[in-house]
N, CA, C, O and the ligand as a Tripos MOL2 file, in Angstrom:
@<TRIPOS>MOLECULE
protein
  297   295    75     0     0
PROTEIN
NO_CHARGES

@<TRIPOS>ATOM
      1 N         -14.8020    4.7320   -3.1380 N.3       1 MET1
      2 CA        -13.5910    5.7400   -3.3400 C.3       1 MET1
      3 C         -12.7630    5.4110   -4.4350 C.2       1 MET1
      4 O         -12.4480    4.2370   -4.6260 O.2       1 MET1
      5 N         -12.3730    6.3250   -5.1790 N.am      2 GLU2
      6 CA        -11.4820    6.1510   -6.4160 C.3       2 GLU2
      7 C         -10.1580    6.7570   -6.2030 C.2       2 GLU2
      8 O         -10.0300    7.8790   -5.7120 O.2       2 GLU2
      9 N          -9.1410    5.9910   -6.5820 N.am      3 LEU3
     10 CA         -7.7810    6.5730   -6.4560 C.3       3 LEU3
     11 C          -7.4370    7.1110   -7.8510 C.2       3 LEU3
     12 O          -7.6210    6.4960   -8.9020 O.2       3 LEU3
     13 N          -6.9220    8.3190   -7.7280 N.am      4 PRO4
     14 CA         -6.5450    9.0210   -9.0600 C.3       4 PRO4
     15 C          -5.2420    8.3910   -9.5420 C.2       4 PRO4
     16 O          -4.4700    7.8400   -8.7570 O.2       4 PRO4
     17 N          -5.0140    8.4890  -10.8820 N.am      5 ARG5
     18 CA         -3.7830    8.0160  -11.4980 C.3       5 ARG5
     19 C          -2.6140    8.8690  -10.8610 C.2       5 ARG5
     20 O          -2.7350   10.0820  -10.6910 O.2       5 ARG5
     21 N          -1.5070    8.1850  -10.5280 N.am      6 GLY6
     22 CA         -0.3970    8.7540   -9.9690 C.3       6 GLY6
     23 C          -0.3780    8.7520   -8.4230 C.2       6 GLY6
     24 O           0.6260    9.0880   -7.7950 O.2       6 GLY6
     25 N          -1.5050    8.3690   -7.8500 N.am      7 ALA7
     26 CA         -1.5660    8.2040   -6.4010 C.3       7 ALA7
     27 C          -0.7020    7.0170   -5.9870 C.2       7 ALA7
     28 O          -0.5730    6.0340   -6.7160 O.2       7 ALA7
     29 N          -0.0690    7.1440   -4.7090 N.am      8 THR8
     30 CA          0.7280    5.9920   -4.2660 C.3       8 THR8
     31 C           0.0570    5.4580   -2.9980 C.2       8 THR8
     32 O          -0.4080    6.1780   -2.1150 O.2       8 THR8
     33 N           0.0550    4.1070   -3.0010 N.am      9 ARG9
     34 CA         -0.4570    3.3940   -1.8480 C.3       9 ARG9
     35 C           0.5970    2.2700   -1.4890 C.2       9 ARG9
     36 O           1.2580    1.7470   -2.3850 O.2       9 ARG9
     37 N           0.7330    1.9270   -0.2320 N.am     10 VAL10
     38 CA          1.6580    0.8200    0.1030 C.3      10 VAL10
     39 C           0.9350   -0.4250   -0.1580 C.2      10 VAL10
     40 O          -0.2330   -0.5850    0.1970 O.2      10 VAL10
     41 N           1.6340   -1.3220   -0.7860 N.am     11 TYR11
     42 CA          1.1620   -2.6790   -1.0790 C.3      11 TYR11
     43 C           2.2480   -3.7510   -1.1240 C.2      11 TYR11
     44 O           3.3980   -3.4010   -1.3850 O.2      11 TYR11
     45 N           1.9600   -5.0510   -0.8840 N.am     12 CYS12
     46 CA          2.9810   -6.0160   -0.8570 C.3      12 CYS12
     47 C           3.3400   -6.4570   -2.3030 C.2      12 CYS12
     48 O           2.5040   -7.0250   -3.0050 O.2      12 CYS12
     49 N           4.5160   -6.2030   -2.7080 N.am     13 CYS13
     50 CA          4.9600   -6.3960   -4.0630 C.3      13 CYS13
     51 C           5.1780   -7.9900   -4.1570 C.2      13 CYS13
     52 O           5.7630   -8.6530   -3.3000 O.2      13 CYS13
     53 N           4.6060   -8.4970   -5.3490 N.am     14 ALA14
     54 CA          4.7620   -9.9760   -5.5180 C.3      14 ALA14
     55 C           6.1420  -10.3370   -5.8840 C.2      14 ALA14
     56 O           6.5550  -11.4820   -5.7010 O.2      14 ALA14
     57 N           6.8780   -9.3970   -6.3990 N.am     15 VAL15
     58 CA          8.3650   -9.6380   -6.8210 C.3      15 VAL15
     59 C           9.2730   -9.2980   -5.6430 C.2      15 VAL15
     60 O          10.0830  -10.1600   -5.3020 O.2      15 VAL15
     61 N           9.2320   -8.1700   -5.0010 N.am     16 CYS16
     62 CA         10.0850   -7.7790   -4.0210 C.3      16 CYS16
     63 C           9.7170   -8.5950   -2.6730 C.2      16 CYS16
     64 O          10.6060   -8.8140   -1.8500 O.2      16 CYS16
     65 N           8.4530   -9.0180   -2.4720 N.am     17 ARG17
     66 CA          8.0130   -9.6040   -1.3650 C.3      17 ARG17
     67 C           8.0370   -8.7310   -0.0860 C.2      17 ARG17
     68 O           8.0980   -9.2340    1.0360 O.2      17 ARG17
     69 N           7.9890   -7.4620   -0.3020 N.am     18 VAL18
     70 CA          8.0120   -6.5540    0.8310 C.3      18 VAL18
     71 C           6.9580   -5.4780    0.5940 C.2      18 VAL18
     72 O           6.4840   -5.3040   -0.5290 O.2      18 VAL18
     73 N           6.5690   -4.7100    1.7220 N.am     19 ASP19
     74 CA          5.6250   -3.6360    1.4980 C.3      19 ASP19
     75 C           6.3520   -2.4320    0.8470 C.2      19 ASP19
     76 O           7.3010   -1.9030    1.4250 O.2      19 ASP19
     77 N           5.9120   -2.0050   -0.3400 N.am     20 THR20
     78 CA          6.5210   -0.8660   -0.9920 C.3      20 THR20
     79 C           5.3780   -0.0190   -1.5370 C.2      20 THR20
     80 O           4.2720   -0.4750   -1.8260 O.2      20 THR20
     81 N           5.7610    1.3030   -1.6540 N.am     21 PRO21
     82 CA          4.7600    2.1820   -2.2870 C.3      21 PRO21
     83 C           4.5990    1.8060   -3.7730 C.2      21 PRO21
     84 O           5.5480    1.5950   -4.5290 O.2      21 PRO21
     85 N           3.2990    1.7460   -4.1100 N.am     22 HIS22
     86 CA          2.9490    1.4350   -5.5130 C.3      22 HIS22
     87 C           2.1730    2.6640   -6.0940 C.2      22 HIS22
     88 O           1.3900    3.3510   -5.4380 O.2      22 HIS22
     89 N           2.4900    2.8470   -7.3910 N.am     23 THR23
     90 CA          1.8800    4.0450   -8.0870 C.3      23 THR23
     91 C           0.6530    3.5670   -8.9100 C.2      23 THR23
     92 O           0.7640    2.5580   -9.6060 O.2      23 THR23
     93 N          -0.4080    4.1950   -8.8590 N.am     24 VAL24
     94 CA         -1.5550    3.8940   -9.5690 C.3      24 VAL24
     95 C          -1.3670    4.2080  -11.0710 C.2      24 VAL24
     96 O          -1.2200    5.3870  -11.3950 O.2      24 VAL24
     97 N          -1.3610    3.2910  -11.9590 N.am     25 ALA25
     98 CA         -0.9190    3.6230  -13.3520 C.3      25 ALA25
     99 C          -2.3020    3.8290  -14.1220 C.2      25 ALA25
    100 O          -2.3670    4.4870  -15.1600 O.2      25 ALA25
    101 N          -3.3430    3.2460  -13.5580 N.am     26 GLY26
    102 CA         -4.6470    3.3970  -14.3780 C.3      26 GLY26
    103 C          -5.6900    2.4610  -13.6190 C.2      26 GLY26
    104 O          -5.2770    1.7150  -12.7310 O.2      26 GLY26
    105 N          -6.9800    2.4950  -13.9490 N.am     27 HIS27
    106 CA         -7.8930    1.5820  -13.4190 C.3      27 HIS27
    107 C          -9.0550    1.4210  -14.4290 C.2      27 HIS27
    108 O          -9.3870    2.2610  -15.2650 O.2      27 HIS27
    109 N          -9.5910    0.2770  -14.2330 N.am     28 ARG28
    110 CA        -10.9040   -0.0380  -15.0470 C.3      28 ARG28
    111 C         -11.8680   -0.4940  -14.0050 C.2      28 ARG28
    112 O         -11.7150   -1.5320  -13.3610 O.2      28 ARG28
    113 N         -12.9270    0.3800  -13.8610 N.am     29 GLY29
    114 CA        -13.8430    0.1470  -12.8380 C.3      29 GLY29
    115 C         -13.1310    0.2000  -11.4370 C.2      29 GLY29
    116 O         -12.5140    1.1780  -11.0170 O.2      29 GLY29
    117 N         -13.2920   -0.9040  -10.8230 N.am     30 ASN30
    118 CA        -12.5650   -0.9170   -9.4190 C.3      30 ASN30
    119 C         -11.4000   -1.7180   -9.4210 C.2      30 ASN30
    120 O         -10.8700   -1.9910   -8.3430 O.2      30 ASN30
    121 N         -10.8980   -2.1610  -10.5640 N.am     31 THR31
    122 CA         -9.6020   -2.9330  -10.6110 C.3      31 THR31
    123 C          -8.5040   -1.9630  -11.0510 C.2      31 THR31
    124 O          -8.6550   -1.2330  -12.0310 O.2      31 THR31
    125 N          -7.3820   -1.9720  -10.2950 N.am     32 TYR32
    126 CA         -6.3910   -1.0640  -10.3800 C.3      32 TYR32
    127 C          -5.0790   -1.6410  -10.9700 C.2      32 TYR32
    128 O          -4.6770   -2.7330  -10.5690 O.2      32 TYR32
    129 N          -4.4650   -1.0090  -11.8200 N.am     33 GLY33
    130 CA         -3.1060   -1.4350  -12.3520 C.3      33 GLY33
    131 C          -2.1060   -0.5520  -11.5030 C.2      33 GLY33
    132 O          -2.1520    0.6760  -11.5760 O.2      33 GLY33
    133 N          -1.2420   -1.1830  -10.7330 N.am     34 ILE34
    134 CA         -0.3670   -0.4600  -10.0010 C.3      34 ILE34
    135 C           1.1100   -0.9570  -10.2910 C.2      34 ILE34
    136 O           1.3520   -2.0820  -10.7260 O.2      34 ILE34
    137 N           2.0480   -0.0290  -10.0130 N.am     35 LEU35
    138 CA          3.4440   -0.2900  -10.2920 C.3      35 LEU35
    139 C           4.2930   -0.0700   -8.9950 C.2      35 LEU35
    140 O           4.1910    0.9430   -8.3020 O.2      35 LEU35
    141 N           5.1540   -1.1250   -8.7250 N.am     36 CYS36
    142 CA          5.9310   -1.0090   -7.6380 C.3      36 CYS36
    143 C           7.0450    0.0070   -7.7910 C.2      36 CYS36
    144 O           7.6820    0.1020   -8.8400 O.2      36 CYS36
    145 N           7.2910    0.8310   -6.6350 N.am     37 ALA37
    146 CA          8.2220    1.8430   -6.8370 C.3      37 ALA37
    147 C           9.7280    1.3680   -6.7030 C.2      37 ALA37
    148 O          10.6880    2.0970   -6.9520 O.2      37 ALA37
    149 N           9.8080    0.1170   -6.2980 N.am     38 ASN38
    150 CA         11.1230   -0.4520   -6.0720 C.3      38 ASN38
    151 C          11.6560   -1.1190   -7.3120 C.2      38 ASN38
    152 O          12.7530   -0.8330   -7.7910 O.2      38 ASN38
    153 N          10.7510   -2.1150   -7.8670 N.am     39 CYS39
    154 CA         11.2230   -2.9010   -9.0350 C.3      39 CYS39
    155 C          10.5050   -2.6150  -10.3580 C.2      39 CYS39
    156 O          10.8130   -3.1460  -11.4250 O.2      39 CYS39
    157 N           9.4720   -1.6840  -10.1780 N.am     40 ARG40
    158 CA          8.6460   -1.1900  -11.3920 C.3      40 ARG40
    159 C           7.8190   -2.3830  -12.0130 C.2      40 ARG40
    160 O           7.4300   -2.3790  -13.1810 O.2      40 ARG40
    161 N           7.5800   -3.4440  -11.0790 N.am     41 ASN41
    162 CA          6.8010   -4.5170  -11.5750 C.3      41 ASN41
    163 C           5.3630   -4.1420  -11.4320 C.2      41 ASN41
    164 O           4.9790   -3.5120  -10.4470 O.2      41 ASN41
    165 N           4.5460   -4.5190  -12.4080 N.am     42 GLY42
    166 CA          3.1780   -4.2480  -12.3650 C.3      42 GLY42
    167 C           2.3320   -5.2360  -11.6000 C.2      42 GLY42
    168 O           2.6780   -6.4140  -11.5100 O.2      42 GLY42
    169 N           1.1750   -4.7500  -11.0200 N.am     43 ALA43
    170 CA          0.2450   -5.6640  -10.3680 C.3      43 ALA43
    171 C          -1.2850   -5.2290  -10.5770 C.2      43 ALA43
    172 O          -1.5970   -4.0490  -10.7360 O.2      43 ALA43
    173 N          -2.1230   -6.1820  -10.5640 N.am     44 ILE44
    174 CA         -3.5660   -5.8110  -10.7140 C.3      44 ILE44
    175 C          -4.2000   -6.1350   -9.4150 C.2      44 ILE44
    176 O          -3.9830   -7.2320   -8.9000 O.2      44 ILE44
    177 N          -5.0040   -5.2180   -8.8210 N.am     45 VAL45
    178 CA         -5.5130   -5.3080   -7.4790 C.3      45 VAL45
    179 C          -6.9250   -4.6260   -7.4900 C.2      45 VAL45
    180 O          -7.1770   -3.6980   -8.2580 O.2      45 VAL45
    181 N          -7.7930   -5.1130   -6.6360 N.am     46 HIS46
    182 CA         -9.1330   -4.3890   -6.3230 C.3      46 HIS46
    183 C          -8.8030   -3.1870   -5.5560 C.2      46 HIS46
    184 O          -7.8520   -3.1440   -4.7750 O.2      46 HIS46
    185 N          -9.6100   -2.1970   -5.7890 N.am     47 GLY47
    186 CA         -9.5240   -0.9580   -4.9840 C.3      47 GLY47
    187 C          -9.6810   -1.1320   -3.5760 C.2      47 GLY47
    188 O          -8.9160   -0.5320   -2.8200 O.2      47 GLY47
    189 N         -10.5920   -1.8910   -3.1190 N.am     48 GLU48
    190 CA        -10.8630   -2.0980   -1.7420 C.3      48 GLU48
    191 C          -9.5160   -2.8310   -1.0710 C.2      48 GLU48
    192 O          -9.0620   -2.4640    0.0130 O.2      48 GLU48
    193 N          -9.0250   -3.7560   -1.7460 N.am     49 THR49
    194 CA         -7.9280   -4.4690   -1.2170 C.3      49 THR49
    195 C          -6.7010   -3.5890   -0.9970 C.2      49 THR49
    196 O          -5.9430   -3.7280   -0.0370 O.2      49 THR49
    197 N          -6.5590   -2.6590   -1.9720 N.am     50 LEU50
    198 CA         -5.3790   -1.6680   -1.9500 C.3      50 LEU50
    199 C          -5.5290   -0.7200   -0.8160 C.2      50 LEU50
    200 O          -4.5750   -0.4260   -0.0960 O.2      50 LEU50
    201 N          -6.7570   -0.2290   -0.6510 N.am     51 ILE51
    202 CA         -7.0580    0.8050    0.3910 C.3      51 ILE51
    203 C          -6.8060    0.1260    1.7170 C.2      51 ILE51
    204 O          -6.1230    0.6320    2.6080 O.2      51 ILE51
    205 N          -7.4350   -1.1180    1.7980 N.am     52 GLU52
    206 CA         -7.4630   -1.8350    3.1620 C.3      52 GLU52
    207 C          -5.9980   -2.1010    3.5670 C.2      52 GLU52
    208 O          -5.6190   -1.8830    4.7180 O.2      52 GLU52
    209 N          -5.1740   -2.5770    2.5980 N.am     53 TYR53
    210 CA         -3.8190   -2.9940    2.8050 C.3      53 TYR53
    211 C          -3.0620   -1.6750    3.2640 C.2      53 TYR53
    212 O          -2.2650   -1.7310    4.2000 O.2      53 TYR53
    213 N          -3.3060   -0.5580    2.6350 N.am     54 HIS54
    214 CA         -2.5730    0.6800    3.0520 C.3      54 HIS54
    215 C          -2.9420    1.0840    4.3390 C.2      54 HIS54
    216 O          -2.0860    1.5710    5.0770 O.2      54 HIS54
    217 N          -4.2180    0.9350    4.7510 N.am     55 GLU55
    218 CA         -4.7230    1.3860    6.1190 C.3      55 GLU55
    219 C          -4.0770    0.4760    7.1830 C.2      55 GLU55
    220 O          -3.5900    0.9440    8.2130 O.2      55 GLU55
    221 N          -4.0910   -0.8040    6.9060 N.am     56 LYS56
    222 CA         -3.5540   -1.6330    7.9420 C.3      56 LYS56
    223 C          -2.0820   -1.4950    8.1080 C.2      56 LYS56
    224 O          -1.5630   -1.6790    9.2090 O.2      56 LYS56
    225 N          -1.3840   -1.1740    7.0420 N.am     57 TRP57
    226 CA          0.0770   -0.8390    7.0880 C.3      57 TRP57
    227 C           0.2540    0.3700    7.8960 C.2      57 TRP57
    228 O           1.1270    0.3970    8.7640 O.2      57 TRP57
    229 N          -0.5100    1.3720    7.6740 N.am     58 GLN58
    230 CA         -0.3050    2.6670    8.4350 C.3      58 GLN58
    231 C          -0.5720    2.3180    9.9660 C.2      58 GLN58
    232 O           0.1310    2.8580   10.8190 O.2      58 GLN58
    233 N          -1.5180    1.4770   10.3070 N.am     59 GLU59
    234 CA         -1.7830    1.0640   11.7440 C.3      59 GLU59
    235 C          -0.6210    0.3360   12.3350 C.2      59 GLU59
    236 O          -0.1880    0.5400   13.4690 O.2      59 GLU59
    237 N          -0.1440   -0.5390   11.4700 N.am     60 ASP60
    238 CA          1.1660   -1.2890   11.9280 C.3      60 ASP60
    239 C           2.3200   -0.4130   12.2500 C.2      60 ASP60
    240 O           3.0300   -0.6090   13.2360 O.2      60 ASP60
    241 N           2.5090    0.6170   11.3520 N.am     61 LEU61
    242 CA          3.6130    1.5880   11.4340 C.3      61 LEU61
    243 C           3.4460    2.3950   12.6660 C.2      61 LEU61
    244 O           4.3920    2.5940   13.4280 O.2      61 LEU61
    245 N           2.1740    2.8930   12.8860 N.am     62 ARG62
    246 CA          1.9520    3.7130   14.1500 C.3      62 ARG62
    247 C           2.2520    2.8820   15.3540 C.2      62 ARG62
    248 O           2.8390    3.3810   16.3150 O.2      62 ARG62
    249 N           1.8560    1.5830   15.3390 N.am     63 ALA63
    250 CA          2.0590    0.8230   16.5960 C.3      63 ALA63
    251 C           3.5380    0.5390   16.7700 C.2      63 ALA63
    252 O           4.0230    0.4460   17.8980 O.2      63 ALA63
    253 N           4.2990    0.3910   15.6130 N.am     64 MET64
    254 CA          5.7130    0.1540   15.6800 C.3      64 MET64
    255 C           6.4300    1.4380   16.1680 C.2      64 MET64
    256 O           7.3470    1.3510   16.9850 O.2      64 MET64
    257 N           6.0260    2.6060   15.6810 N.am     65 LEU65
    258 CA          6.6620    3.8180   16.2370 C.3      65 LEU65
    259 C           6.3710    4.0930   17.6920 C.2      65 LEU65
    260 O           7.1910    4.6390   18.4300 O.2      65 LEU65
    261 N           5.1640    3.6930   18.0780 N.am     66 GLN66
    262 CA          4.8220    3.8350   19.5320 C.3      66 GLN66
    263 C           5.7440    2.9010   20.3940 C.2      66 GLN66
    264 O           6.2240    3.2430   21.4740 O.2      66 GLN66
    265 N           5.9330    1.7000   19.7990 N.am     67 GLY67
    266 CA          6.6870    0.6880   20.5440 C.3      67 GLY67
    267 C           8.1490    1.2310   20.6630 C.2      67 GLY67
    268 O           8.7920    1.0420   21.6950 O.2      67 GLY67
    269 N           8.6630    1.9070   19.5940 N.am     68 LEU68
    270 CA         10.0920    2.3940   19.6550 C.3      68 LEU68
    271 C          10.1900    3.5780   20.6650 C.2      68 LEU68
    272 O          11.2410    3.8000   21.2670 O.2      68 LEU68
    273 N           9.1200    4.2990   20.8290 N.am     69 ARG69
    274 CA          9.1420    5.3180   21.8500 C.3      69 ARG69
    275 C           8.9660    4.9120   23.1680 C.2      69 ARG69
    276 O           8.9880    5.7050   24.1100 O.2      69 ARG69
    277 N           8.7760    3.6010   23.2900 N.am     70 GLY70
    278 CA          8.4750    3.0240   24.7220 C.3      70 GLY70
    279 C           7.1090    3.2060   25.2460 C.2      70 GLY70
    280 O           6.8490    3.1640   26.4490 O.2      70 GLY70
    281 N           6.2010    3.4200   24.2710 N.am     71 GLY71
    282 CA          4.7950    3.6880   24.6710 C.3      71 GLY71
    283 C           3.9980    2.4410   24.8190 C.2      71 GLY71
    284 O           2.9520    2.2480   24.1990 O.2      71 GLY71
    285 N           4.5710    1.5290   25.7330 N.am     72 SER72
    286 CA          3.8980    0.2440   25.9310 C.3      72 SER72
    287 C           2.8590    0.1590   27.0720 C.2      72 SER72
    288 O           2.3890   -0.9110   27.4570 O.2      72 SER72
    289 N           2.5340    1.3670   27.5850 N.am     73 HIS73
    290 CA          1.5890    1.4650   28.7030 C.3      73 HIS73
    291 C           0.1950    1.4150   28.2710 C.2      73 HIS73
    292 O          -0.7160    1.4440   29.0980 O.2      73 HIS73
    293 N          -0.0260    1.3360   26.9410 N.am     74 GLU74
    294 CA         -1.4390    1.3880   26.4000 C.3      74 GLU74
    295 C          -2.1430    0.0420   26.6240 C.2      74 GLU74
    296 O          -3.3060   -0.1160   26.2520 O.2      74 GLU74
    297 ZN          8.5880   -4.7740   -6.3070 Zn       75 ZN75
@<TRIPOS>BOND
     1     1     2 1
     2     2     3 1
     3     3     4 2
     4     3     5 am
     5     5     6 1
     6     6     7 1
     7     7     8 2
     8     7     9 am
     9     9    10 1
    10    10    11 1
    11    11    12 2
    12    11    13 am
    13    13    14 1
    14    14    15 1
    15    15    16 2
    16    15    17 am
    17    17    18 1
    18    18    19 1
    19    19    20 2
    20    19    21 am
    21    21    22 1
    22    22    23 1
    23    23    24 2
    24    23    25 am
    25    25    26 1
    26    26    27 1
    27    27    28 2
    28    27    29 am
    29    29    30 1
    30    30    31 1
    31    31    32 2
    32    31    33 am
    33    33    34 1
    34    34    35 1
    35    35    36 2
    36    35    37 am
    37    37    38 1
    38    38    39 1
    39    39    40 2
    40    39    41 am
    41    41    42 1
    42    42    43 1
    43    43    44 2
    44    43    45 am
    45    45    46 1
    46    46    47 1
    47    47    48 2
    48    47    49 am
    49    49    50 1
    50    50    51 1
    51    51    52 2
    52    51    53 am
    53    53    54 1
    54    54    55 1
    55    55    56 2
    56    55    57 am
    57    57    58 1
    58    58    59 1
    59    59    60 2
    60    59    61 am
    61    61    62 1
    62    62    63 1
    63    63    64 2
    64    63    65 am
    65    65    66 1
    66    66    67 1
    67    67    68 2
    68    67    69 am
    69    69    70 1
    70    70    71 1
    71    71    72 2
    72    71    73 am
    73    73    74 1
    74    74    75 1
    75    75    76 2
    76    75    77 am
    77    77    78 1
    78    78    79 1
    79    79    80 2
    80    79    81 am
    81    81    82 1
    82    82    83 1
    83    83    84 2
    84    83    85 am
    85    85    86 1
    86    86    87 1
    87    87    88 2
    88    87    89 am
    89    89    90 1
    90    90    91 1
    91    91    92 2
    92    91    93 am
    93    93    94 1
    94    94    95 1
    95    95    96 2
    96    95    97 am
    97    97    98 1
    98    98    99 1
    99    99   100 2
   100    99   101 am
   101   101   102 1
   102   102   103 1
   103   103   104 2
   104   103   105 am
   105   105   106 1
   106   106   107 1
   107   107   108 2
   108   107   109 am
   109   109   110 1
   110   110   111 1
   111   111   112 2
   112   111   113 am
   113   113   114 1
   114   114   115 1
   115   115   116 2
   116   115   117 am
   117   117   118 1
   118   118   119 1
   119   119   120 2
   120   119   121 am
   121   121   122 1
   122   122   123 1
   123   123   124 2
   124   123   125 am
   125   125   126 1
   126   126   127 1
   127   127   128 2
   128   127   129 am
   129   129   130 1
   130   130   131 1
   131   131   132 2
   132   131   133 am
   133   133   134 1
   134   134   135 1
   135   135   136 2
   136   135   137 am
   137   137   138 1
   138   138   139 1
   139   139   140 2
   140   139   141 am
   141   141   142 1
   142   142   143 1
   143   143   144 2
   144   143   145 am
   145   145   146 1
   146   146   147 1
   147   147   148 2
   148   147   149 am
   149   149   150 1
   150   150   151 1
   151   151   152 2
   152   151   153 am
   153   153   154 1
   154   154   155 1
   155   155   156 2
   156   155   157 am
   157   157   158 1
   158   158   159 1
   159   159   160 2
   160   159   161 am
   161   161   162 1
   162   162   163 1
   163   163   164 2
   164   163   165 am
   165   165   166 1
   166   166   167 1
   167   167   168 2
   168   167   169 am
   169   169   170 1
   170   170   171 1
   171   171   172 2
   172   171   173 am
   173   173   174 1
   174   174   175 1
   175   175   176 2
   176   175   177 am
   177   177   178 1
   178   178   179 1
   179   179   180 2
   180   179   181 am
   181   181   182 1
   182   182   183 1
   183   183   184 2
   184   183   185 am
   185   185   186 1
   186   186   187 1
   187   187   188 2
   188   187   189 am
   189   189   190 1
   190   190   191 1
   191   191   192 2
   192   191   193 am
   193   193   194 1
   194   194   195 1
   195   195   196 2
   196   195   197 am
   197   197   198 1
   198   198   199 1
   199   199   200 2
   200   199   201 am
   201   201   202 1
   202   202   203 1
   203   203   204 2
   204   203   205 am
   205   205   206 1
   206   206   207 1
   207   207   208 2
   208   207   209 am
   209   209   210 1
   210   210   211 1
   211   211   212 2
   212   211   213 am
   213   213   214 1
   214   214   215 1
   215   215   216 2
   216   215   217 am
   217   217   218 1
   218   218   219 1
   219   219   220 2
   220   219   221 am
   221   221   222 1
   222   222   223 1
   223   223   224 2
   224   223   225 am
   225   225   226 1
   226   226   227 1
   227   227   228 2
   228   227   229 am
   229   229   230 1
   230   230   231 1
   231   231   232 2
   232   231   233 am
   233   233   234 1
   234   234   235 1
   235   235   236 2
   236   235   237 am
   237   237   238 1
   238   238   239 1
   239   239   240 2
   240   239   241 am
   241   241   242 1
   242   242   243 1
   243   243   244 2
   244   243   245 am
   245   245   246 1
   246   246   247 1
   247   247   248 2
   248   247   249 am
   249   249   250 1
   250   250   251 1
   251   251   252 2
   252   251   253 am
   253   253   254 1
   254   254   255 1
   255   255   256 2
   256   255   257 am
   257   257   258 1
   258   258   259 1
   259   259   260 2
   260   259   261 am
   261   261   262 1
   262   262   263 1
   263   263   264 2
   264   263   265 am
   265   265   266 1
   266   266   267 1
   267   267   268 2
   268   267   269 am
   269   269   270 1
   270   270   271 1
   271   271   272 2
   272   271   273 am
   273   273   274 1
   274   274   275 1
   275   275   276 2
   276   275   277 am
   277   277   278 1
   278   278   279 1
   279   279   280 2
   280   279   281 am
   281   281   282 1
   282   282   283 1
   283   283   284 2
   284   283   285 am
   285   285   286 1
   286   286   287 1
   287   287   288 2
   288   287   289 am
   289   289   290 1
   290   290   291 1
   291   291   292 2
   292   291   293 am
   293   293   294 1
   294   294   295 1
   295   295   296 2
@<TRIPOS>SUBSTRUCTURE
     1 MET1         2 RESIDUE 1 A MET
     2 GLU2         6 RESIDUE 1 A GLU
     3 LEU3        10 RESIDUE 1 A LEU
     4 PRO4        14 RESIDUE 1 A PRO
     5 ARG5        18 RESIDUE 1 A ARG
     6 GLY6        22 RESIDUE 1 A GLY
     7 ALA7        26 RESIDUE 1 A ALA
     8 THR8        30 RESIDUE 1 A THR
     9 ARG9        34 RESIDUE 1 A ARG
    10 VAL10       38 RESIDUE 1 A VAL
    11 TYR11       42 RESIDUE 1 A TYR
    12 CYS12       46 RESIDUE 1 A CYS
    13 CYS13       50 RESIDUE 1 A CYS
    14 ALA14       54 RESIDUE 1 A ALA
    15 VAL15       58 RESIDUE 1 A VAL
    16 CYS16       62 RESIDUE 1 A CYS
    17 ARG17       66 RESIDUE 1 A ARG
    18 VAL18       70 RESIDUE 1 A VAL
    19 ASP19       74 RESIDUE 1 A ASP
    20 THR20       78 RESIDUE 1 A THR
    21 PRO21       82 RESIDUE 1 A PRO
    22 HIS22       86 RESIDUE 1 A HIS
    23 THR23       90 RESIDUE 1 A THR
    24 VAL24       94 RESIDUE 1 A VAL
    25 ALA25       98 RESIDUE 1 A ALA
    26 GLY26      102 RESIDUE 1 A GLY
    27 HIS27      106 RESIDUE 1 A HIS
    28 ARG28      110 RESIDUE 1 A ARG
    29 GLY29      114 RESIDUE 1 A GLY
    30 ASN30      118 RESIDUE 1 A ASN
    31 THR31      122 RESIDUE 1 A THR
    32 TYR32      126 RESIDUE 1 A TYR
    33 GLY33      130 RESIDUE 1 A GLY
    34 ILE34      134 RESIDUE 1 A ILE
    35 LEU35      138 RESIDUE 1 A LEU
    36 CYS36      142 RESIDUE 1 A CYS
    37 ALA37      146 RESIDUE 1 A ALA
    38 ASN38      150 RESIDUE 1 A ASN
    39 CYS39      154 RESIDUE 1 A CYS
    40 ARG40      158 RESIDUE 1 A ARG
    41 ASN41      162 RESIDUE 1 A ASN
    42 GLY42      166 RESIDUE 1 A GLY
    43 ALA43      170 RESIDUE 1 A ALA
    44 ILE44      174 RESIDUE 1 A ILE
    45 VAL45      178 RESIDUE 1 A VAL
    46 HIS46      182 RESIDUE 1 A HIS
    47 GLY47      186 RESIDUE 1 A GLY
    48 GLU48      190 RESIDUE 1 A GLU
    49 THR49      194 RESIDUE 1 A THR
    50 LEU50      198 RESIDUE 1 A LEU
    51 ILE51      202 RESIDUE 1 A ILE
    52 GLU52      206 RESIDUE 1 A GLU
    53 TYR53      210 RESIDUE 1 A TYR
    54 HIS54      214 RESIDUE 1 A HIS
    55 GLU55      218 RESIDUE 1 A GLU
    56 LYS56      222 RESIDUE 1 A LYS
    57 TRP57      226 RESIDUE 1 A TRP
    58 GLN58      230 RESIDUE 1 A GLN
    59 GLU59      234 RESIDUE 1 A GLU
    60 ASP60      238 RESIDUE 1 A ASP
    61 LEU61      242 RESIDUE 1 A LEU
    62 ARG62      246 RESIDUE 1 A ARG
    63 ALA63      250 RESIDUE 1 A ALA
    64 MET64      254 RESIDUE 1 A MET
    65 LEU65      258 RESIDUE 1 A LEU
    66 GLN66      262 RESIDUE 1 A GLN
    67 GLY67      266 RESIDUE 1 A GLY
    68 LEU68      270 RESIDUE 1 A LEU
    69 ARG69      274 RESIDUE 1 A ARG
    70 GLY70      278 RESIDUE 1 A GLY
    71 GLY71      282 RESIDUE 1 A GLY
    72 SER72      286 RESIDUE 1 A SER
    73 HIS73      290 RESIDUE 1 A HIS
    74 GLU74      294 RESIDUE 1 A GLU
    75 ZN75       297 GROUP 0 **** ****
């Protein structure tokens, strides 16, 4: 799976130390150059790592929202 330039994925910024949306600035093969939306710092990451991190983040977010709604019966 290839991410188009300008796509955003959540990733842990090495500068901010938090999960922030990162914009794909470009890629060479499966290595992506991404920019933090918060501090504009660049990072180099493998495509799979970026996609996996984003998916895990979405799962965590879903679980958190479910918890906030009191949906602990699962
Ligand atoms: Zn940052």
